[in-house]
VMD Tcl script that builds the backbone (N, CA, C; Angstrom):
set m [mol new atoms 369]
animate dup $m
set s [atomselect $m all]
$s set {name element resname resid chain x y z} {
  {N N UNK 1 A -241.409 23.181 10.124}
  {CA C UNK 1 A -242.829 22.907 9.974}
  {C C UNK 1 A -243.529 23.101 11.318}
  {N N UNK 2 A -244.758 23.561 11.254}
  {CA C UNK 2 A -245.525 23.737 12.473}
  {C C UNK 2 A -246.232 22.442 12.813}
  {N N UNK 3 A -246.786 22.387 14.014}
  {CA C UNK 3 A -247.566 21.224 14.410}
  {C C UNK 3 A -248.904 21.175 13.683}
  {N N UNK 4 A -249.375 22.313 13.213}
  {CA C UNK 4 A -250.653 22.400 12.512}
  {C C UNK 4 A -250.460 21.960 11.066}
  {N N UNK 5 A -251.106 20.873 10.647}
  {CA C UNK 5 A -250.908 20.401 9.274}
  {C C UNK 5 A -251.449 21.363 8.226}
  {N N UNK 6 A -252.312 22.299 8.618}
  {CA C UNK 6 A -252.863 23.262 7.659}
  {C C UNK 6 A -251.879 24.375 7.348}
  {N N UNK 7 A -250.821 24.490 8.150}
  {CA C UNK 7 A -249.841 25.551 7.931}
  {C C UNK 7 A -248.451 24.948 7.745}
  {N N UNK 8 A -247.724 25.483 6.781}
  {CA C UNK 8 A -246.352 25.049 6.546}
  {C C UNK 8 A -245.496 26.288 6.403}
  {N N UNK 9 A -244.331 26.285 7.009}
  {CA C UNK 9 A -243.436 27.432 6.888}
  {C C UNK 9 A -242.165 26.994 6.177}
  {N N UNK 10 A -241.834 27.690 5.124}
  {CA C UNK 10 A -240.589 27.471 4.401}
  {C C UNK 10 A -239.592 28.472 4.964}
  {N N UNK 11 A -238.813 28.057 5.938}
  {CA C UNK 11 A -237.922 28.987 6.635}
  {C C UNK 11 A -236.790 29.495 5.745}
  {N N UNK 12 A -236.477 28.794 4.675}
  {CA C UNK 12 A -235.413 29.260 3.801}
  {C C UNK 12 A -235.814 30.516 3.044}
  {N N UNK 13 A -237.074 30.619 2.674}
  {CA C UNK 13 A -237.540 31.769 1.913}
  {C C UNK 13 A -238.476 32.657 2.726}
  {N N UNK 14 A -238.776 32.307 3.950}
  {CA C UNK 14 A -239.666 33.114 4.763}
  {C C UNK 14 A -241.093 33.118 4.258}
  {N N UNK 15 A -241.485 32.065 3.570}
  {CA C UNK 15 A -242.828 31.983 3.021}
  {C C UNK 15 A -243.685 31.089 3.894}
  {N N UNK 16 A -244.862 31.580 4.225}
  {CA C UNK 16 A -245.818 30.780 4.979}
  {C C UNK 16 A -246.941 30.380 4.039}
  {N N UNK 17 A -247.262 29.106 4.016}
  {CA C UNK 17 A -248.372 28.602 3.213}
  {C C UNK 17 A -249.475 28.142 4.144}
  {N N UNK 18 A -250.672 28.629 3.901}
  {CA C UNK 18 A -251.834 28.196 4.660}
  {C C UNK 18 A -252.752 27.506 3.664}
  {N N UNK 19 A -252.951 26.219 3.849}
  {CA C UNK 19 A -253.771 25.420 2.938}
  {C C UNK 19 A -255.161 25.264 3.531}
  {N N UNK 20 A -256.152 25.680 2.779}
  {CA C UNK 20 A -257.543 25.532 3.177}
  {C C UNK 20 A -258.253 24.735 2.096}
  {N N UNK 21 A -259.441 24.269 2.361}
  {CA C UNK 21 A -260.209 23.602 1.315}
  {C C UNK 21 A -260.533 24.585 0.206}
  {N N UNK 22 A -259.843 24.490 -0.907}
  {CA C UNK 22 A -260.136 25.350 -2.042}
  {C C UNK 22 A -259.311 26.616 -2.141}
  {N N UNK 23 A -258.477 26.911 -1.160}
  {CA C UNK 23 A -257.667 28.136 -1.205}
  {C C UNK 23 A -256.316 27.904 -0.547}
  {N N UNK 24 A -255.288 28.426 -1.186}
  {CA C UNK 24 A -253.958 28.474 -0.590}
  {C C UNK 24 A -253.606 29.938 -0.397}
  {N N UNK 25 A -253.148 30.274 0.803}
  {CA C UNK 25 A -252.694 31.628 1.111}
  {C C UNK 25 A -251.183 31.566 1.240}
  {N N UNK 26 A -250.483 32.314 0.399}
  {CA C UNK 26 A -249.023 32.371 0.447}
  {C C UNK 26 A -248.649 33.742 0.986}
  {N N UNK 27 A -248.005 33.765 2.137}
  {CA C UNK 27 A -247.669 35.014 2.807}
  {C C UNK 27 A -246.159 35.113 2.938}
  {N N UNK 28 A -245.599 36.210 2.403}
  {CA C UNK 28 A -244.144 36.343 2.376}
  {C C UNK 28 A -243.732 37.789 2.577}
  {N N UNK 29 A -242.728 37.978 3.407}
  {CA C UNK 29 A -242.181 39.314 3.634}
  {C C UNK 29 A -240.795 39.392 3.019}
  {N N UNK 30 A -240.587 40.439 2.223}
  {CA C UNK 30 A -239.270 40.733 1.660}
  {C C UNK 30 A -238.972 42.180 1.979}
  {N N UNK 31 A -238.058 42.401 2.897}
  {CA C UNK 31 A -237.750 43.761 3.323}
  {C C UNK 31 A -238.951 44.386 3.991}
  {N N UNK 32 A -239.350 45.551 3.511}
  {CA C UNK 32 A -240.468 46.279 4.110}
  {C C UNK 32 A -241.802 45.967 3.441}
  {N N UNK 33 A -241.797 45.027 2.475}
  {CA C UNK 33 A -243.013 44.699 1.730}
  {C C UNK 33 A -243.481 43.290 2.090}
  {N N UNK 34 A -244.740 43.185 2.475}
  {CA C UNK 34 A -245.330 41.882 2.777}
  {C C UNK 34 A -246.366 41.571 1.701}
  {N N UNK 35 A -246.202 40.432 1.025}
  {CA C UNK 35 A -247.115 40.030 -0.039}
  {C C UNK 35 A -247.932 38.831 0.411}
  {N N UNK 36 A -249.237 38.934 0.200}
  {CA C UNK 36 A -250.151 37.828 0.476}
  {C C UNK 36 A -250.747 37.413 -0.864}
  {N N UNK 37 A -250.421 36.211 -1.304}
  {CA C UNK 37 A -250.944 35.691 -2.562}
  {C C UNK 37 A -252.070 34.712 -2.303}
  {N N UNK 38 A -253.150 34.849 -3.056}
  {CA C UNK 38 A -254.306 33.964 -2.907}
  {C C UNK 38 A -254.432 33.094 -4.150}
  {N N UNK 39 A -254.549 31.781 -3.935}
  {CA C UNK 39 A -254.633 30.832 -5.034}
  {C C UNK 39 A -255.841 29.929 -4.787}
  {N N UNK 40 A -256.807 29.972 -5.693}
  {CA C UNK 40 A -257.993 29.130 -5.557}
  {C C UNK 40 A -259.260 29.949 -5.483}
  {N N UNK 41 A -260.079 29.698 -4.445}
  {CA C UNK 41 A -261.381 30.337 -4.316}
  {C C UNK 41 A -261.486 31.128 -3.014}
  {N N UNK 42 A -261.857 32.400 -3.143}
  {CA C UNK 42 A -262.094 33.258 -1.981}
  {C C UNK 42 A -263.597 33.383 -1.817}
  {N N UNK 43 A -264.121 32.704 -0.793}
  {CA C UNK 43 A -265.563 32.678 -0.586}
  {C C UNK 43 A -265.869 32.563 0.904}
  {N N UNK 44 A -267.119 32.303 1.218}
  {CA C UNK 44 A -267.550 32.226 2.610}
  {C C UNK 44 A -266.721 31.222 3.413}
  {N N UNK 45 A -266.336 30.129 2.791}
  {CA C UNK 45 A -265.598 29.076 3.491}
  {C C UNK 45 A -264.149 29.449 3.779}
  {N N UNK 46 A -263.577 30.385 3.020}
  {CA C UNK 46 A -262.152 30.685 3.161}
  {C C UNK 46 A -261.847 32.118 3.603}
  {N N UNK 47 A -262.839 32.986 3.580}
  {CA C UNK 47 A -262.602 34.410 3.849}
  {C C UNK 47 A -262.083 34.680 5.259}
  {N N UNK 48 A -262.545 33.937 6.253}
  {CA C UNK 48 A -262.096 34.186 7.626}
  {C C UNK 48 A -260.591 33.983 7.780}
  {N N UNK 49 A -260.052 32.965 7.130}
  {CA C UNK 49 A -258.611 32.714 7.217}
  {C C UNK 49 A -257.825 33.819 6.521}
  {N N UNK 50 A -258.334 34.307 5.392}
  {CA C UNK 50 A -257.669 35.409 4.693}
  {C C UNK 50 A -257.736 36.667 5.551}
  {N N UNK 51 A -258.890 36.910 6.153}
  {CA C UNK 51 A -259.054 38.066 7.041}
  {C C UNK 51 A -258.058 38.002 8.194}
  {N N UNK 52 A -257.921 36.846 8.795}
  {CA C UNK 52 A -256.990 36.684 9.915}
  {C C UNK 52 A -255.553 36.963 9.478}
  {N N UNK 53 A -255.171 36.485 8.306}
  {CA C UNK 53 A -253.810 36.722 7.815}
  {C C UNK 53 A -253.602 38.199 7.499}
  {N N UNK 54 A -254.583 38.844 6.891}
  {CA C UNK 54 A -254.482 40.283 6.623}
  {C C UNK 54 A -254.302 41.066 7.919}
  {N N UNK 55 A -255.102 40.754 8.917}
  {CA C UNK 55 A -255.003 41.459 10.198}
  {C C UNK 55 A -253.655 41.211 10.867}
  {N N UNK 56 A -253.145 39.987 10.744}
  {CA C UNK 56 A -251.829 39.680 11.320}
  {C C UNK 56 A -250.755 40.535 10.654}
  {N N UNK 57 A -250.805 40.632 9.333}
  {CA C UNK 57 A -249.808 41.406 8.589}
  {C C UNK 57 A -249.982 42.899 8.848}
  {N N UNK 58 A -251.215 43.363 8.933}
  {CA C UNK 58 A -251.471 44.780 9.215}
  {C C UNK 58 A -250.881 45.205 10.560}
  {N N UNK 59 A -250.783 44.269 11.487}
  {CA C UNK 59 A -250.252 44.573 12.818}
  {C C UNK 59 A -248.723 44.616 12.848}
  {N N UNK 60 A -248.075 44.278 11.732}
  {CA C UNK 60 A -246.616 44.311 11.675}
  {C C UNK 60 A -246.136 45.698 11.259}
  {N N UNK 61 A -244.822 45.841 11.171}
  {CA C UNK 61 A -244.234 47.125 10.773}
  {C C UNK 61 A -243.970 47.209 9.267}
  {N N UNK 62 A -244.594 46.348 8.478}
  {CA C UNK 62 A -244.404 46.388 7.019}
  {C C UNK 62 A -244.844 47.743 6.475}
  {N N UNK 63 A -244.012 48.330 5.619}
  {CA C UNK 63 A -244.350 49.617 5.003}
  {C C UNK 63 A -245.412 49.468 3.926}
  {N N UNK 64 A -245.451 48.311 3.280}
  {CA C UNK 64 A -246.412 48.074 2.205}
  {C C UNK 64 A -246.955 46.655 2.316}
  {N N UNK 65 A -248.238 46.523 2.004}
  {CA C UNK 65 A -248.891 45.216 1.966}
  {C C UNK 65 A -249.463 45.044 0.567}
  {N N UNK 66 A -249.071 43.962 -0.086}
  {CA C UNK 66 A -249.552 43.664 -1.433}
  {C C UNK 66 A -250.439 42.430 -1.346}
  {N N UNK 67 A -251.663 42.559 -1.822}
  {CA C UNK 67 A -252.583 41.428 -1.869}
  {C C UNK 67 A -252.705 41.004 -3.330}
  {N N UNK 68 A -252.150 39.841 -3.636}
  {CA C UNK 68 A -252.064 39.341 -5.011}
  {C C UNK 68 A -253.262 38.439 -5.307}
  {N N UNK 69 A -254.143 38.906 -6.183}
  {CA C UNK 69 A -255.350 38.169 -6.540}
  {C C UNK 69 A -255.180 37.339 -7.810}
  {N N UNK 70 A -254.000 37.350 -8.406}
  {CA C UNK 70 A -253.776 36.707 -9.707}
  {C C UNK 70 A -254.096 35.213 -9.700}
  {N N UNK 71 A -253.929 34.552 -8.579}
  {CA C UNK 71 A -254.173 33.118 -8.512}
  {C C UNK 71 A -255.602 32.730 -8.185}
  {N N UNK 72 A -256.476 33.719 -8.003}
  {CA C UNK 72 A -257.867 33.407 -7.679}
  {C C UNK 72 A -258.632 32.964 -8.921}
  {N N UNK 73 A -259.349 31.864 -8.788}
  {CA C UNK 73 A -260.215 31.384 -9.861}
  {C C UNK 73 A -261.655 31.834 -9.638}
  {N N UNK 74 A -262.003 32.151 -8.379}
  {CA C UNK 74 A -263.377 32.498 -8.027}
  {C C UNK 74 A -263.371 33.397 -6.802}
  {N N UNK 75 A -264.314 34.338 -6.775}
  {CA C UNK 75 A -264.512 35.171 -5.594}
  {C C UNK 75 A -265.989 35.532 -5.511}
  {N N UNK 76 A -266.587 35.361 -4.329}
  {CA C UNK 76 A -267.984 35.736 -4.149}
  {C C UNK 76 A -268.078 37.054 -3.384}
  {N N UNK 77 A -269.279 37.413 -2.967}
  {CA C UNK 77 A -269.490 38.691 -2.283}
  {C C UNK 77 A -268.746 38.770 -0.952}
  {N N UNK 78 A -268.476 37.633 -0.334}
  {CA C UNK 78 A -267.693 37.626 0.904}
  {C C UNK 78 A -266.285 38.137 0.631}
  {N N UNK 79 A -265.720 37.731 -0.482}
  {CA C UNK 79 A -264.396 38.205 -0.874}
  {C C UNK 79 A -264.394 39.683 -1.192}
  {N N UNK 80 A -265.443 40.147 -1.856}
  {CA C UNK 80 A -265.550 41.578 -2.161}
  {C C UNK 80 A -265.596 42.384 -0.869}
  {N N UNK 81 A -266.409 41.936 0.072}
  {CA C UNK 81 A -266.501 42.622 1.371}
  {C C UNK 81 A -265.140 42.651 2.065}
  {N N UNK 82 A -264.422 41.548 2.016}
  {CA C UNK 82 A -263.098 41.482 2.628}
  {C C UNK 82 A -262.168 42.527 2.016}
  {N N UNK 83 A -262.173 42.650 0.689}
  {CA C UNK 83 A -261.304 43.615 0.009}
  {C C UNK 83 A -261.681 45.052 0.351}
  {N N UNK 84 A -262.972 45.348 0.356}
  {CA C UNK 84 A -263.429 46.704 0.674}
  {C C UNK 84 A -263.062 47.067 2.109}
  {N N UNK 85 A -263.263 46.147 3.040}
  {CA C UNK 85 A -262.914 46.417 4.440}
  {C C UNK 85 A -261.407 46.569 4.631}
  {N N UNK 86 A -260.623 45.761 3.929}
  {CA C UNK 86 A -259.159 45.887 4.017}
  {C C UNK 86 A -258.714 47.241 3.487}
  {N N UNK 87 A -259.338 47.685 2.409}
  {CA C UNK 87 A -259.015 49.003 1.844}
  {C C UNK 87 A -259.367 50.111 2.836}
  {N N UNK 88 A -260.513 50.008 3.477}
  {CA C UNK 88 A -260.926 51.022 4.460}
  {C C UNK 88 A -259.948 51.077 5.631}
  {N N UNK 89 A -259.521 49.912 6.113}
  {CA C UNK 89 A -258.537 49.890 7.206}
  {C C UNK 89 A -257.223 50.502 6.749}
  {N N UNK 90 A -256.838 50.226 5.512}
  {CA C UNK 90 A -255.587 50.759 4.977}
  {C C UNK 90 A -255.629 52.277 4.881}
  {N N UNK 91 A -256.755 52.819 4.456}
  {CA C UNK 91 A -256.880 54.276 4.362}
  {C C UNK 91 A -256.722 54.926 5.732}
  {N N UNK 92 A -257.189 54.255 6.752}
  {CA C UNK 92 A -257.063 54.777 8.110}
  {C C UNK 92 A -255.653 54.583 8.665}
  {N N UNK 93 A -254.847 53.759 7.979}
  {CA C UNK 93 A -253.507 53.414 8.458}
  {C C UNK 93 A -252.468 53.662 7.366}
  {N N UNK 94 A -252.382 54.845 6.869}
  {CA C UNK 94 A -251.343 55.313 5.937}
  {C C UNK 94 A -251.355 54.677 4.540}
  {N N UNK 95 A -252.495 54.189 4.095}
  {CA C UNK 95 A -252.634 53.687 2.716}
  {C C UNK 95 A -251.510 52.758 2.280}
  {N N UNK 96 A -251.272 51.714 3.015}
  {CA C UNK 96 A -250.165 50.838 2.637}
  {C C UNK 96 A -250.592 49.575 1.890}
  {N N UNK 97 A -251.882 49.450 1.538}
  {CA C UNK 97 A -252.378 48.277 0.818}
  {C C UNK 97 A -252.428 48.533 -0.686}
  {N N UNK 98 A -251.905 47.577 -1.452}
  {CA C UNK 98 A -252.000 47.592 -2.910}
  {C C UNK 98 A -252.482 46.217 -3.348}
  {N N UNK 99 A -253.345 46.192 -4.352}
  {CA C UNK 99 A -253.855 44.930 -4.880}
  {C C UNK 99 A -253.268 44.660 -6.257}
  {N N UNK 100 A -252.967 43.396 -6.521}
  {CA C UNK 100 A -252.580 42.962 -7.858}
  {C C UNK 100 A -253.795 42.281 -8.469}
  {N N UNK 101 A -254.108 42.637 -9.701}
  {CA C UNK 101 A -255.334 42.187 -10.358}
  {C C UNK 101 A -255.443 40.668 -10.451}
  {N N UNK 102 A -256.689 40.207 -10.355}
  {CA C UNK 102 A -256.997 38.799 -10.507}
  {C C UNK 102 A -257.240 38.449 -11.960}
  {N N UNK 103 A -257.581 37.205 -12.188}
  {CA C UNK 103 A -257.902 36.746 -13.534}
  {C C UNK 103 A -259.216 37.336 -14.022}
  {N N UNK 104 A -259.596 36.961 -15.230}
  {CA C UNK 104 A -260.788 37.523 -15.858}
  {C C UNK 104 A -262.052 37.353 -15.029}
  {N N UNK 105 A -262.273 36.167 -14.466}
  {CA C UNK 105 A -263.496 35.917 -13.695}
  {C C UNK 105 A -263.566 36.816 -12.464}
  {N N UNK 106 A -262.452 36.965 -11.776}
  {CA C UNK 106 A -262.414 37.800 -10.570}
  {C C UNK 106 A -262.559 39.271 -10.937}
  {N N UNK 107 A -261.851 39.710 -11.953}
  {CA C UNK 107 A -261.952 41.119 -12.363}
  {C C UNK 107 A -263.359 41.454 -12.839}
  {N N UNK 108 A -264.009 40.510 -13.488}
  {CA C UNK 108 A -265.379 40.746 -13.966}
  {C C UNK 108 A -266.323 40.982 -12.789}
  {N N UNK 109 A -266.196 40.200 -11.732}
  {CA C UNK 109 A -267.027 40.389 -10.536}
  {C C UNK 109 A -266.781 41.772 -9.946}
  {N N UNK 110 A -265.525 42.173 -9.870}
  {CA C UNK 110 A -265.196 43.487 -9.314}
  {C C UNK 110 A -265.734 44.612 -10.200}
  {N N UNK 111 A -265.679 44.427 -11.503}
  {CA C UNK 111 A -266.203 45.436 -12.430}
  {C C UNK 111 A -267.723 45.534 -12.352}
  {N N UNK 112 A -268.403 44.395 -12.302}
  {CA C UNK 112 A -269.868 44.393 -12.244}
  {C C UNK 112 A -270.395 45.070 -10.983}
  {N N UNK 113 A -269.653 44.960 -9.904}
  {CA C UNK 113 A -270.076 45.573 -8.643}
  {C C UNK 113 A -269.573 47.007 -8.495}
  {N N UNK 114 A -268.701 47.439 -9.398}
  {CA C UNK 114 A -268.155 48.792 -9.324}
  {C C UNK 114 A -267.023 48.946 -8.332}
  {N N UNK 115 A -266.629 47.862 -7.722}
  {CA C UNK 115 A -265.583 47.899 -6.699}
  {C C UNK 115 A -264.205 48.112 -7.316}
  {N N UNK 116 A -264.045 47.760 -8.583}
  {CA C UNK 116 A -262.737 47.886 -9.230}
  {C C UNK 116 A -262.216 49.321 -9.228}
  {N N UNK 117 A -263.107 50.312 -9.268}
  {CA C UNK 117 A -262.660 51.714 -9.273}
  {C C UNK 117 A -262.381 52.232 -7.866}
  {N N UNK 118 A -262.857 51.529 -6.862}
  {CA C UNK 118 A -262.659 51.929 -5.468}
  {C C UNK 118 A -261.327 51.434 -4.909}
  {N N UNK 119 A -260.925 50.246 -5.332}
  {CA C UNK 119 A -259.770 49.588 -4.729}
  {C C UNK 119 A -258.454 50.038 -5.360}
  {N N UNK 120 A -257.364 50.015 -4.566}
  {CA C UNK 120 A -256.049 50.486 -5.034}
  {C C UNK 120 A -255.266 49.418 -5.796}
  {N N UNK 121 A -255.594 49.225 -7.068}
  {CA C UNK 121 A -254.883 48.243 -7.887}
  {C C UNK 121 A -253.603 48.840 -8.444}
  {N N UNK 122 A -252.554 48.024 -8.475}
  {CA C UNK 122 A -251.304 48.438 -9.120}
  {C C UNK 122 A -251.525 48.374 -10.623}
  {N N UNK 123 A -250.880 49.262 -11.356}
  {CA C UNK 123 A -251.032 49.261 -12.823}
  {C C UNK 123 A -250.133 48.256 -13.478}
}
mol reanalyze $m
mol bondsrecalc $m
mol representation Tube
mol addrep $m
């Protein structure tokens, strides 16, 4: 465990949990693939922490980065901006970002804004 109560590391599975008000970020590397799972709400209050974790993972030697939106219950325009910017950085860095679809509410926001056709979702 770290000294920071907002962060917990499960050293047995290599999973890092970052607990924020309304959002849990689960970050795990398995081989060459790093998965970041988001659970809760991605909004103005939580986007900076997600951005920081994405940038930390982007700086590693992971061949693929998977951003799992399945656990999101809510996402506002701040979250959309975060996804679009992450995709742009990925295109400049060998297209290693893949997104896993969120629930109905999150997918609806992405569809209404037209962002769903821009982002690299896994089928």
